[in-house]
Residue, then its C-alpha position, 0 to 999 in steps of 0.5 A: x381533370x374531375x375534382x373531388x367535391x369536398x364534404x362538410x366533414x372533409x372541410x372540418x377535418x382540414x382545420x385540424x391539420x392532423x395527418x393522423x386524424x385525416x388518415x383513411x384508416x382513422x376516419x373509418x375507425x371513428x365512423x365505425x365507432x359512431x355507427x356502432x354506437x347509433x345502432x346500439x342507441x337504437x336498441x338502447x344499449x350504452x357500452x363505453x368499452x366498445x364505444x367512447x368518442x374521445x376526439x374533438x366534435x370536428x373529428x366525427x360525422x354529424x348525425x345527418x351525415x352518418x344517417x347518409x352512410x348508414x345503409x352502406x354500413x348496414x350492407x358491409x355488416x350484412x355482407x360480412x356476417x354472410x361470410x362467417 
């Protein structure tokens, strides 16, 4: 059986011992919030209504981790916009 390689992010989350924060939907929600904040920051927009990081820093991706998945999230947004 193939074992999944643990990422730095997953190792940081394991230390929290929180089922809620390790839940896939919650991880996606925090990641998407970071992505929106990062994209808005690129065009110099700050909006605390849409984005307000509220958990321990370990519960979020580091900037280099976010940048690695930015193209994937860009593609998801692009595909969603084509379907509206």
